[in-house]
LOBAVO-21003 format. One record per residue: chain; residue in one letter; x, y, z of N, C-alpha, C in turn. Coordinates in Angstrom, 2 decimals. Example, Ala and Ser with C-alpha at 12.3 -4.5 7.8 and 13.67 -1.06 7.14 Angstrom:
2
kette / rest / n.px / n.py / n.pz / ca.px / ca.py / ca.pz / c.px / c.py / c.pz
A / A / 13.19 / -5.69 / 7.80 / 12.30 / -4.50 / 7.80 / 13.20 / -3.30 / 7.80
A / S / 12.85 / -2.25 / 7.08 / 13.67 / -1.06 / 7.14 / 12.90 / 0.03 / 7.87
***
This chain:
186
kette / rest / n.px / n.py / n.pz / ca.px / ca.py / ca.pz / c.px / c.py / c.pz
A / M / 41.97 / 18.98 / 17.28 / 41.73 / 17.67 / 16.69 / 40.88 / 17.83 / 15.43
A / E / 41.32 / 17.25 / 14.31 / 40.55 / 17.28 / 13.10 / 39.63 / 16.10 / 13.09
A / S / 38.40 / 16.36 / 12.67 / 37.47 / 15.28 / 12.56 / 37.48 / 14.71 / 11.16
A / E / 37.53 / 13.45 / 11.00 / 37.53 / 12.85 / 9.69 / 36.16 / 12.87 / 9.12
A / S / 36.04 / 13.20 / 7.84 / 34.71 / 13.30 / 7.19 / 34.48 / 11.90 / 6.56
A / R / 33.88 / 11.08 / 7.29 / 33.56 / 9.74 / 6.81 / 32.14 / 9.66 / 6.43
A / E / 31.82 / 9.11 / 5.36 / 30.47 / 8.88 / 4.91 / 30.02 / 7.52 / 5.44
A / P / 28.90 / 7.50 / 6.23 / 28.50 / 6.20 / 6.76 / 28.01 / 5.29 / 5.63
A / M / 28.62 / 4.14 / 5.48 / 28.23 / 3.23 / 4.41 / 27.97 / 1.85 / 5.03
A / P / 26.72 / 1.37 / 4.81 / 26.43 / 0.07 / 5.22 / 27.31 / -0.97 / 4.49
A / A / 27.51 / -2.13 / 5.06 / 28.37 / -3.10 / 4.45 / 27.87 / -3.55 / 3.04
A / F / 26.60 / -3.58 / 2.88 / 26.09 / -4.07 / 1.65 / 25.23 / -3.02 / 0.85
A / K / 25.81 / -1.80 / 0.78 / 25.06 / -0.70 / 0.24 / 24.65 / -0.94 / -1.24
A / D / 25.53 / -1.55 / -2.03 / 25.19 / -1.73 / -3.43 / 24.77 / -3.17 / -3.74
A / I / 24.54 / -3.95 / -2.73 / 24.14 / -5.37 / -2.89 / 22.76 / -5.55 / -2.32
A / S / 21.78 / -5.89 / -3.19 / 20.44 / -6.05 / -2.79 / 20.25 / -7.42 / -2.18
A / L / 19.68 / -7.44 / -0.95 / 19.41 / -8.70 / -0.25 / 20.69 / -9.54 / -0.05
A / C / 21.80 / -8.93 / -0.03 / 23.13 / -9.61 / 0.17 / 23.39 / -10.58 / -0.92
A / L / 22.65 / -10.51 / -2.03 / 22.80 / -11.46 / -3.11 / 23.10 / -10.85 / -4.46
A / F / 22.45 / -9.75 / -4.78 / 22.49 / -9.15 / -6.14 / 23.20 / -7.84 / -6.14
A / A / 24.43 / -7.86 / -6.68 / 25.20 / -6.65 / -6.85 / 24.57 / -5.79 / -7.93
A / E / 25.00 / -4.50 / -7.99 / 24.43 / -3.61 / -9.03 / 24.70 / -4.07 / -10.40
A / D / 25.83 / -4.76 / -10.65 / 26.19 / -5.19 / -11.95 / 25.61 / -6.61 / -12.27
A / N / 24.88 / -7.22 / -11.39 / 24.33 / -8.51 / -11.57 / 23.29 / -8.48 / -12.73
A / A / 23.38 / -9.38 / -13.67 / 22.48 / -9.33 / -14.88 / 21.04 / -9.52 / -14.43
A / F / 20.76 / -10.42 / -13.51 / 19.37 / -10.59 / -13.05 / 18.81 / -9.34 / -12.45
A / R / 19.64 / -8.71 / -11.54 / 19.14 / -7.45 / -10.95 / 18.97 / -6.35 / -12.00
A / K / 19.78 / -6.31 / -13.01 / 19.65 / -5.27 / -14.02 / 18.31 / -5.50 / -14.73
A / Q / 17.93 / -6.69 / -15.03 / 16.61 / -6.99 / -15.67 / 15.48 / -6.62 / -14.78
A / I / 15.60 / -6.94 / -13.50 / 14.56 / -6.59 / -12.51 / 14.39 / -5.10 / -12.44
A / V / 15.55 / -4.32 / -12.43 / 15.45 / -2.85 / -12.41 / 14.73 / -2.32 / -13.66
A / K / 14.97 / -2.95 / -14.80 / 14.28 / -2.52 / -16.02 / 12.81 / -2.74 / -15.86
A / V / 12.44 / -3.89 / -15.34 / 11.02 / -4.24 / -15.14 / 10.36 / -3.25 / -14.20
A / A / 11.04 / -3.01 / -13.05 / 10.49 / -2.10 / -12.03 / 10.35 / -0.66 / -12.49
A / Q / 11.17 / -0.24 / -13.43 / 11.11 / 1.15 / -13.98 / 10.18 / 1.21 / -15.23
A / S / 9.72 / 0.12 / -15.67 / 8.89 / 0.09 / -16.89 / 7.51 / 0.69 / -16.65
A / S / 7.04 / 1.45 / -17.59 / 5.68 / 2.03 / -17.50 / 4.64 / 0.93 / -17.61
A / H / 4.98 / -0.08 / -18.37 / 3.96 / -1.21 / -18.53 / 3.76 / -1.91 / -17.16
A / F / 4.87 / -2.08 / -16.39 / 4.78 / -2.73 / -15.07 / 3.91 / -1.87 / -14.16
A / D / 4.14 / -0.55 / -14.19 / 3.37 / 0.34 / -13.37 / 1.92 / 0.34 / -13.72
A / N / 1.63 / 0.33 / -15.04 / 0.21 / 0.35 / -15.50 / -0.44 / -0.98 / -15.12
A / C / 0.29 / -2.11 / -15.18 / -0.28 / -3.40 / -14.80 / -0.61 / -3.40 / -13.29
A / I / 0.21 / -2.82 / -12.51 / 0.02 / -2.73 / -11.05 / -1.22 / -1.85 / -10.75
A / I / -1.33 / -0.72 / -11.45 / -2.48 / 0.14 / -11.25 / -3.76 / -0.57 / -11.65
A / F / -3.69 / -1.31 / -12.74 / -4.89 / -2.10 / -13.16 / -5.26 / -3.11 / -12.08
A / C / -4.29 / -3.80 / -11.55 / -4.54 / -4.75 / -10.46 / -5.12 / -4.10 / -9.20
A / I / -4.66 / -2.88 / -8.89 / -5.17 / -2.12 / -7.77 / -6.66 / -1.81 / -8.00
A / L / -6.96 / -1.42 / -9.20 / -8.39 / -1.11 / -9.58 / -9.24 / -2.35 / -9.47
A / I / -8.74 / -3.47 / -9.97 / -9.48 / -4.73 / -9.91 / -9.73 / -5.10 / -8.42
A / S / -8.68 / -5.05 / -7.70 / -8.77 / -5.37 / -6.25 / -9.70 / -4.52 / -5.48
A / S / -9.68 / -3.18 / -5.81 / -10.56 / -2.24 / -5.16 / -12.03 / -2.51 / -5.53
A / T / -12.21 / -2.79 / -6.78 / -13.59 / -3.10 / -7.29 / -14.11 / -4.43 / -6.60
A / A / -13.27 / -5.40 / -6.48 / -13.64 / -6.67 / -5.85 / -14.02 / -6.42 / -4.35
A / L / -13.29 / -5.51 / -3.69 / -13.57 / -5.20 / -2.29 / -14.98 / -4.63 / -2.11
A / V / -15.42 / -3.88 / -3.18 / -16.74 / -3.28 / -3.07 / -17.84 / -4.34 / -3.04
A / F / -17.64 / -5.49 / -3.75 / -18.68 / -6.48 / -3.87 / -18.54 / -7.52 / -2.73
A / E / -17.53 / -7.49 / -1.94 / -17.47 / -8.48 / -0.84 / -18.40 / -8.13 / 0.29
A / S / -19.08 / -9.09 / 0.85 / -19.98 / -8.89 / 1.99 / -19.96 / -10.14 / 2.84
A / P / -19.99 / -9.95 / 4.17 / -19.98 / -11.13 / 5.03 / -21.28 / -11.90 / 5.04
A / V / -22.34 / -11.33 / 4.46 / -23.66 / -12.02 / 4.42 / -23.78 / -12.87 / 3.14
A / N / -22.84 / -12.74 / 2.20 / -22.90 / -13.60 / 1.01 / -22.65 / -15.08 / 1.33
A / D / -23.35 / -15.99 / 0.61 / -23.21 / -17.41 / 0.81 / -21.80 / -17.81 / 0.44
A / P / -21.05 / -18.43 / 1.36 / -19.66 / -18.76 / 1.04 / -19.55 / -19.76 / -0.12
A / D / -20.59 / -20.52 / -0.41 / -20.56 / -21.47 / -1.48 / -20.98 / -20.95 / -2.81
A / S / -21.38 / -19.68 / -2.84 / -21.92 / -19.14 / -4.12 / -20.74 / -18.87 / -5.04
A / L / -21.05 / -18.82 / -6.34 / -20.10 / -18.68 / -7.41 / -19.41 / -17.29 / -7.24
A / G / -20.16 / -16.24 / -6.90 / -19.63 / -14.88 / -6.73 / -18.53 / -14.85 / -5.66
A / V / -18.76 / -15.50 / -4.54 / -17.79 / -15.48 / -3.46 / -16.55 / -16.28 / -3.84
A / Q / -16.72 / -17.38 / -4.61 / -15.57 / -18.17 / -5.07 / -14.74 / -17.40 / -6.09
A / I / -15.39 / -16.64 / -6.95 / -14.72 / -15.78 / -7.91 / -13.92 / -14.71 / -7.17
A / M / -14.56 / -14.12 / -6.17 / -13.91 / -13.03 / -5.39 / -12.64 / -13.63 / -4.67
A / A / -12.76 / -14.81 / -4.12 / -11.69 / -15.46 / -3.43 / -10.45 / -15.69 / -4.38
A / K / -10.82 / -16.14 / -5.62 / -9.74 / -16.37 / -6.60 / -9.10 / -15.06 / -7.05
A / L / -9.96 / -14.04 / -7.21 / -9.47 / -12.71 / -7.57 / -8.56 / -12.16 / -6.48
A / D / -8.98 / -12.33 / -5.24 / -8.13 / -11.92 / -4.11 / -6.80 / -12.61 / -4.11
A / Y / -6.84 / -13.95 / -4.39 / -5.57 / -14.67 / -4.41 / -4.73 / -14.18 / -5.59
A / F / -5.32 / -13.99 / -6.73 / -4.54 / -13.50 / -7.89 / -3.88 / -12.14 / -7.59
A / T / -4.68 / -11.15 / -7.08 / -4.09 / -9.88 / -6.83 / -3.07 / -9.88 / -5.73
A / T / -3.22 / -10.74 / -4.73 / -2.27 / -10.82 / -3.68 / -0.93 / -11.39 / -4.25
A / V / -1.04 / -12.33 / -5.13 / 0.16 / -12.89 / -5.78 / 0.85 / -11.79 / -6.60
A / I / 0.10 / -11.11 / -7.37 / 0.64 / -9.96 / -8.18 / 1.32 / -8.89 / -7.34
A / F / 0.66 / -8.52 / -6.23 / 1.24 / -7.50 / -5.34 / 2.52 / -8.01 / -4.60
A / T / 2.49 / -9.31 / -4.31 / 3.72 / -9.89 / -3.72 / 4.84 / -9.89 / -4.67
A / I / 4.58 / -10.25 / -5.93 / 5.62 / -10.23 / -7.01 / 6.12 / -8.80 / -7.13
A / E / 5.23 / -7.84 / -7.14 / 5.60 / -6.42 / -7.26 / 6.56 / -6.06 / -6.17
A / A / 6.22 / -6.45 / -4.91 / 7.09 / -6.11 / -3.79 / 8.46 / -6.81 / -3.92
A / M / 8.46 / -8.04 / -4.31 / 9.74 / -8.73 / -4.52 / 10.59 / -8.08 / -5.59
A / I / 9.95 / -7.66 / -6.69 / 10.70 / -7.01 / -7.81 / 11.34 / -5.74 / -7.29
A / K / 10.52 / -4.94 / -6.58 / 11.08 / -3.66 / -6.05 / 12.11 / -3.84 / -5.00
A / I / 12.00 / -4.86 / -4.20 / 12.99 / -5.13 / -3.11 / 14.32 / -5.59 / -3.79
A / I / 14.20 / -6.43 / -4.82 / 15.45 / -6.83 / -5.51 / 16.09 / -5.65 / -6.27
A / A / 15.26 / -4.83 / -6.83 / 15.74 / -3.67 / -7.67 / 16.42 / -2.65 / -6.72
A / T / 15.79 / -2.29 / -5.57 / 16.31 / -1.17 / -4.74 / 16.98 / -1.63 / -3.47
A / G / 16.84 / -2.84 / -3.07 / 17.31 / -3.29 / -1.76 / 16.26 / -3.15 / -0.75
A / F / 16.28 / -3.89 / 0.32 / 15.25 / -3.84 / 1.30 / 15.29 / -2.61 / 2.21
A / L / 16.44 / -2.42 / 2.85 / 16.48 / -1.37 / 3.81 / 17.83 / -0.60 / 3.81
A / F / 18.88 / -1.28 / 3.72 / 20.24 / -0.67 / 3.88 / 20.99 / -0.41 / 2.60
A / N / 20.23 / -0.05 / 1.52 / 20.88 / 0.18 / 0.25 / 20.82 / 1.66 / -0.16
A / G / 20.85 / 2.55 / 0.74 / 20.80 / 3.97 / 0.46 / 19.46 / 4.53 / 0.55
A / P / 19.31 / 5.79 / 0.14 / 18.06 / 6.53 / 0.31 / 16.89 / 6.01 / -0.49
A / K / 17.18 / 5.27 / -1.56 / 16.08 / 4.73 / -2.39 / 15.66 / 3.29 / -2.03
A / S / 16.14 / 2.81 / -0.91 / 15.77 / 1.45 / -0.50 / 14.27 / 1.32 / -0.33
A / Y / 13.80 / 0.08 / -0.51 / 12.37 / -0.19 / -0.54 / 11.64 / 0.35 / 0.71
A / M / 12.16 / 0.08 / 1.89 / 11.48 / 0.44 / 3.08 / 11.70 / 1.89 / 3.55
A / L / 12.46 / 2.67 / 2.78 / 12.65 / 4.02 / 3.07 / 11.70 / 5.01 / 2.34
A / L / 10.91 / 4.41 / 1.39 / 9.93 / 5.23 / 0.70 / 8.58 / 4.92 / 1.27
A / S / 7.81 / 5.97 / 1.61 / 6.56 / 5.82 / 2.31 / 5.49 / 4.98 / 1.47
A / T / 5.49 / 5.17 / 0.15 / 4.57 / 4.40 / -0.64 / 4.87 / 2.90 / -0.57
A / N / 6.16 / 2.57 / -0.53 / 6.52 / 1.17 / -0.42 / 6.24 / 0.61 / 0.91
A / V / 6.38 / 1.38 / 1.97 / 6.00 / 0.94 / 3.30 / 4.52 / 0.64 / 3.36
A / L / 3.73 / 1.48 / 2.78 / 2.25 / 1.23 / 2.67 / 2.01 / -0.09 / 1.93
A / D / 2.68 / -0.26 / 0.82 / 2.55 / -1.51 / 0.05 / 2.89 / -2.73 / 0.89
A / F / 4.01 / -2.59 / 1.58 / 4.45 / -3.78 / 2.41 / 3.48 / -4.06 / 3.52
A / I / 2.90 / -3.00 / 4.15 / 1.91 / -3.16 / 5.21 / 0.70 / -3.91 / 4.69
A / I / 0.37 / -3.68 / 3.44 / -0.82 / -4.28 / 2.86 / -0.53 / -5.70 / 2.39
A / V / 0.64 / -5.89 / 1.82 / 1.01 / -7.23 / 1.20 / 1.25 / -8.27 / 2.24
A / V / 1.95 / -7.96 / 3.35 / 2.34 / -8.98 / 4.33 / 1.06 / -9.64 / 4.98
A / P / 0.09 / -8.87 / 5.47 / -1.06 / -9.54 / 6.00 / -1.89 / -10.29 / 4.97
A / S / -1.89 / -9.80 / 3.73 / -2.61 / -10.51 / 2.69 / -2.00 / -11.89 / 2.44
A / V / -0.63 / -11.95 / 2.40 / 0.09 / -13.17 / 2.24 / -0.15 / -14.10 / 3.41
A / L / -0.09 / -13.56 / 4.60 / -0.28 / -14.38 / 5.81 / -1.69 / -15.00 / 5.82
A / S / -2.67 / -14.22 / 5.41 / -4.03 / -14.76 / 5.39 / -4.20 / -15.85 / 4.34
A / L / -3.38 / -15.81 / 3.31 / -3.48 / -16.90 / 2.28 / -2.72 / -18.13 / 2.77
A / I / -1.59 / -17.90 / 3.51 / -0.78 / -19.04 / 3.96 / -1.54 / -19.81 / 5.08
A / F / -2.06 / -19.05 / 6.03 / -2.75 / -19.69 / 7.13 / -4.25 / -19.71 / 6.83
A / D / -4.99 / -20.43 / 7.68 / -6.40 / -20.53 / 7.47 / -7.07 / -19.14 / 7.64
A / A / -7.64 / -18.63 / 6.60 / -8.25 / -17.31 / 6.64 / -9.51 / -17.25 / 7.44
A / Q / -9.98 / -18.41 / 7.89 / -11.18 / -18.44 / 8.65 / -10.97 / -18.14 / 10.17
A / L / -9.72 / -18.07 / 10.61 / -9.45 / -17.76 / 11.95 / -9.84 / -16.29 / 12.20
A / D / -10.39 / -16.02 / 13.34 / -10.82 / -14.62 / 13.64 / -9.76 / -13.58 / 13.46
A / I / -8.54 / -13.90 / 13.91 / -7.48 / -12.86 / 13.85 / -7.17 / -12.54 / 12.36
A / F / -7.24 / -13.52 / 11.47 / -7.00 / -13.23 / 10.03 / -8.13 / -12.50 / 9.44
A / K / -9.33 / -12.65 / 9.93 / -10.46 / -11.88 / 9.44 / -10.23 / -10.38 / 9.78
A / I / -9.65 / -10.13 / 10.92 / -9.39 / -8.76 / 11.28 / -8.22 / -8.22 / 10.46
A / I / -7.16 / -9.03 / 10.29 / -5.99 / -8.60 / 9.54 / -6.36 / -8.32 / 8.12
A / R / -7.31 / -9.13 / 7.55 / -7.69 / -8.92 / 6.16 / -8.28 / -7.60 / 5.89
A / M / -8.78 / -6.93 / 6.96 / -9.33 / -5.62 / 6.81 / -8.30 / -4.59 / 6.32
A / I / -7.02 / -4.92 / 6.48 / -5.96 / -4.02 / 5.99 / -6.03 / -3.95 / 4.46
A / R / -6.66 / -4.94 / 3.80 / -6.81 / -4.89 / 2.34 / -7.61 / -3.70 / 1.99
A / L / -8.40 / -3.12 / 2.84 / -9.17 / -1.94 / 2.51 / -8.24 / -0.73 / 2.15
A / M / -7.02 / -0.84 / 2.55 / -6.05 / 0.22 / 2.28 / -5.51 / 0.09 / 0.86
A / R / -5.84 / -0.92 / 0.08 / -5.33 / -1.11 / -1.23 / -5.58 / 0.10 / -2.15
A / P / -6.76 / 0.70 / -2.10 / -7.01 / 1.90 / -2.95 / -6.03 / 3.03 / -2.66
A / L / -5.51 / 3.09 / -1.46 / -4.56 / 4.12 / -1.11 / -3.28 / 3.98 / -1.91
A / R / -3.00 / 2.78 / -2.43 / -1.81 / 2.61 / -3.21 / -1.90 / 3.34 / -4.54
A / F / -3.13 / 3.51 / -4.99 / -3.34 / 4.25 / -6.21 / -3.01 / 5.72 / -6.03
A / I / -3.29 / 6.24 / -4.89 / -2.97 / 7.64 / -4.57 / -1.47 / 7.85 / -4.59
A / G / -0.75 / 6.91 / -4.09 / 0.75 / 6.98 / -4.04 / 1.36 / 6.99 / -5.43
A / R / 0.62 / 6.55 / -6.44 / 1.17 / 6.44 / -7.77 / 0.74 / 7.60 / -8.67
A / N / -0.17 / 8.42 / -8.20 / -0.70 / 9.51 / -9.03 / -0.47 / 10.85 / -8.36
A / D / 0.40 / 11.67 / -9.01 / 0.79 / 12.99 / -8.41 / -0.42 / 13.89 / -8.20
A / N / -1.36 / 13.89 / -9.12 / -2.52 / 14.77 / -8.96 / -3.37 / 14.36 / -7.73
A / L / -3.52 / 13.11 / -7.57 / -4.26 / 12.65 / -6.36 / -3.53 / 12.93 / -5.04
A / K / -2.19 / 12.83 / -5.11 / -1.36 / 13.23 / -3.93 / -1.62 / 14.71 / -3.57
A / E / -1.60 / 15.57 / -4.56 / -1.80 / 17.01 / -4.28 / -3.26 / 17.24 / -3.79
A / S / -4.22 / 16.53 / -4.38 / -5.62 / 16.70 / -3.91 / -5.74 / 16.25 / -2.45
A / L / -5.12 / 15.15 / -2.14 / -5.18 / 14.63 / -0.75 / -4.50 / 15.62 / 0.18
A / K / -3.36 / 16.21 / -0.19 / -2.69 / 17.17 / 0.69 / -3.62 / 18.36 / 0.91
A / A / -4.30 / 18.84 / -0.18 / -5.16 / 19.99 / -0.03 / -6.36 / 19.66 / 0.88
A / I / -6.90 / 18.50 / 0.78 / -7.96 / 18.08 / 1.67 / -7.51 / 18.04 / 3.13
A / L / -6.35 / 17.44 / 3.35 / -5.80 / 17.38 / 4.72 / -5.50 / 18.73 / 5.27
A / Q / -5.02 / 19.65 / 4.50 / -4.71 / 20.98 / 4.94 / -5.96 / 21.79 / 5.24
A / S / -7.08 / 21.44 / 4.60 / -8.32 / 22.15 / 4.85 / -9.14 / 21.65 / 6.03
A / L / -8.75 / 20.48 / 6.58 / -9.48 / 19.86 / 7.67 / -9.67 / 20.76 / 8.87
A / P / -8.63 / 21.50 / 9.31 / -8.88 / 22.38 / 10.48 / -9.96 / 23.38 / 10.17
A / S / -10.02 / 23.98 / 9.02 / -11.03 / 24.96 / 8.66 / -12.41 / 24.31 / 8.60
A / I / -12.45 / 23.10 / 8.06 / -13.69 / 22.38 / 7.97 / -14.20 / 22.02 / 9.38
A / G / -13.25 / 21.70 / 10.28 / -13.63 / 21.40 / 11.64 / -14.20 / 22.55 / 12.37
A / S / -13.63 / 23.75 / 12.12 / -14.18 / 25.02 / 12.76 / -15.55 / 25.26 / 12.24
A / L / -15.79 / 25.09 / 10.90 / -17.07 / 25.31 / 10.31 / -18.08 / 24.26 / 10.88
A / L / -17.64 / 23.04 / 11.06 / -18.54 / 22.03 / 11.60 / -18.95 / 22.40 / 13.05
A / A / -18.01 / 22.90 / 13.81 / -18.32 / 23.29 / 15.21 / -19.37 / 24.39 / 15.23
A / I / -19.25 / 25.38 / 14.33 / -20.25 / 26.46 / 14.27 / -21.62 / 25.91 / 13.85
A / V / -21.66 / 25.05 / 12.87 / -22.92 / 24.43 / 12.42 / -23.54 / 23.66 / 13.51
A / M / -22.75 / 22.88 / 14.25 / -23.24 / 22.05 / 15.37 / -23.81 / 22.99 / 16.48
A / F / -23.13 / 24.09 / 16.73 / -23.61 / 25.05 / 17.75 / -24.95 / 25.61 / 17.35
A / V / -25.12 / 25.99 / 16.05 / -26.36 / 26.56 / 15.58 / -27.46 / 25.53 / 15.67
A / M / -27.15 / 24.29 / 15.32 / -28.16 / 23.21 / 15.41 / -28.54 / 22.91 / 16.87
A / F / -27.56 / 23.02 / 17.78 / -27.83 / 22.84 / 19.21 / -28.81 / 23.91 / 19.70
A / I / -28.51 / 25.14 / 19.35 / -29.38 / 26.29 / 19.77 / -30.81 / 26.07 / 19.16
A / A / -30.83 / 25.69 / 17.86 / -32.13 / 25.49 / 17.23 / -32.92 / 24.34 / 17.95
A / A / -32.22 / 23.28 / 18.36 / -32.85 / 22.15 / 19.02 / -33.34 / 22.60 / 20.39
A / I / -32.71 / 23.46 / 21.08 / -33.12 / 23.96 / 22.39 / -34.39 / 24.76 / 22.20
A / F / -34.44 / 25.61 / 21.23 / -35.62 / 26.47 / 20.99 / -36.81 / 25.64 / 20.44
A / A / -36.52 / 24.54 / 19.81 / -37.60 / 23.75 / 19.23 / -38.33 / 22.91 / 20.32
A / V / -37.68 / 22.71 / 21.43 / -38.27 / 21.86 / 22.47 / -39.23 / 22.65 / 23.33
***
C-alpha cells in the first residue's frame, strides 16, 4: 500500500481571523506596519515607558495624588498601545492556524499575549477587586518583552541560564563554609 504524501493544511491557512486573505489590501497595509522598524521602535519605547512607570508604582501612595493619577493614565495608554500591537500582529500573521509564523506559535508573542490579556481585563473590569490586583502583577513581565526584541539580550539571558547550575554548586560550597564557620563561632 502506498501512502499518500499529503501536507496537512488548515482550512483557513492563508486567511487571517477568517476575514483577511493574503491579498486583502487592509491586511497588506497591516503587514507593512507590523514589519516596519518605526513600529518596532515605538513598541520598544512604550515598553521602556511602561517599565519605568512600574518602578514608581507603590501601594502606599495616596490614590488621589497627582502622581498616581498620571501613572494610571500612563498604564491605560501603554495597555491600549500593546493591545493595538497584538491586534496588528494577529491580523498580519493570523492567530493560530495560519502556518508556522502564526501569532500564538511564536514564544515572544505568547508572552505578549499573556501580558496584554490580563491588562485589558483589569481595565475593563473594576481594577479594585482583589483578583485583578493579583492579575495586574503580570504587568511586571513587561520588561521581558524587551528581551524578546533584542538578540544580544537573548544571548545574555541564555548564558546566564546556562551558568545557573555552576552558580548553584558554588553557592552550596559557600553556604557549607559559612555553616562550618558559624558552628565554630558559637
